[in-house]
N, C-alpha and C positions, 0 to 999 in steps of 0.2 A: 538544729536548734542551738542557739548559743547558751552557754552555761549561765550568763548574766540574766537572761530572760527566765531561765529555769530557777535561778535563785530568787528572782522577783516573784515568781509564782509561788514558791515555797514560803517566802516571807508573807505573802498575801494570805495564804492558807493559815499560817501560824498566827496572823494578826486576829483571826476570828476565834480560834480556840487552840488549845494545846493538842498536839498529835504525838503519838509514839513514833519512833524511827521507822518501824515497819509500816504503820498506817500512812505516814507521809510518803514513804517510798512507793506504796501502791498508788496513791493519788497522783504522784508525779509520773509514774509509768503510764497510767491511763491518760494523763494529759499529753504525754509524748506519743502515745499510740494513735491518738485521733488524727494528727497530721499525717502519720505514716499510713493509716488506712485510706485517707483521702488520696494520697499519692499512689497507692496500689490500685485504686479504682480507675485512675486515669492512665496508668501504664499496664500493659499486659505482662511485662516481665517482673519477676520477683527477685531478680539478680541484685545482690547487695543487701537484702533484707536482714540477714543474720548479722552482717557487719554493723548495720544501723542499730539493731537491738543491742549489740555488745557496746557500741559507742555510747548509746543512751544510758546503759547500765553504769558505765564508768562515770559519765557526767552526773548522774543522780547520786552515786556514791560520793563523789567529790563535793557536791552541794550539801549533802547531809553531814559530811564531816565538817565542812565549813560552818554550818549552822550550829553544830555541837560546840565547836571552838568559840563561837560568839555567845554561846549560852542561850540561844533561842530554842534549841531542841534538847530536851533532857528527859529521858525515860523514867528516871527516879521521881521527878516532879509530877509527871503524868500519872505514874502509878499511885503515888500518895494522894493526888487529887481524885483519882477514880475511886479509891477506897473511901475518902472523906465524903464525896458526893453520894456514893452508894449507901453509906451509913445514914446520911442526912435524909435520903429518900425512903429510908426504912427497909432497905434490902438486907437479906441475910448473907452469911458468909459464902454460901454456894453460888449465889447470883453474882456477888462481887468477884469471886474467883473466875466465873465464866466471862465476865466483862474484861477482866485482866487478860485472860487467855485470848479473847477475841482481838484485843489490841496488841497481842504478842508482847506482853509485859511480864515481868517477874512477880510472883505472889509474895515476895518478901515484905512488902509494905503491909499486906493483909496480915501476915504472921506477926508482925510487930504490934499491930493493933489488937489482934485476937487475945493476947495475954491481958490487956487492960480492959477490954470490953466484955460485958456480960450479955451474951447472945440470947440467953433465956429471957432476961429483962427486956431486951430490945424486941423480941418476938411478942411478949406480953403488951408492950407499949404500942406496937404497930397494930396488934389485934384490937386493943381497946380504942385506938384512934379511929379505926375503920368501923367497928361494930358496937362500940360503947362498952361500959364496964360490966354489964350483965353477961354472965356466961351463957352459952347456948344450952337449951334444954331439950331440943328434939334432935334425933340422930341426923336428920336432913340438914339442920342448921350447923351441927358439929362438923359434918362432912364439908359443908360449904366453907366454913371458916378454916378448916384444916387445909383444904385445897388452896385457899388464898395465901396462907402462910408458906405452904410448900412452893407455890408459884413465886413468891417473893424471895425464895432462896434460903429459907431456914431448913435445918435438918428436921427429920421426922420427930426426933426426940425433943427438939426445941419447940416445934409446933404443938406437940401433944402436951408439953409442960405449960405452954401459954394457954391452952384450953383446959388445963388441969384434968386431963384424961389419963388414966392409968392404961398402959398398953395392953394389959391382960384383962381389962374389964369387958372389952367388947369382942 
């Protein structure tokens, strides 16, 4: 595979959405493995397979470096975008942190925002948007709303505060 077609594939992927370096590397590796698998199916020998993998890894690294030089690939931008989108979706800090780890990104952008953002207020807002302003009155409904907030990535303390439940009451 020529590196120009690999660069075209990478630019095509980046034109749809931002990728982290690690995500794009995985996508390009799977793109290159497909022709390699087809070749292995037709030939009974696996001679040269390791050399192909090494050559492809070098080509991918060169393409990724070139994309960074051009400004098309920027992990800091992807990280900041992931944090902004997570907050806009009503996700808590733990969920956003998990998304950043999944994309193999630094959590520095989240730490910068954490100082400015009141996660307790965010949890209350997300709860009231989903369930209304009235607080739950039955234990079953409290548990349901608590599970919802925990699933959204808020800490237990933030979720309990949003439900105005004292941890020692129950």
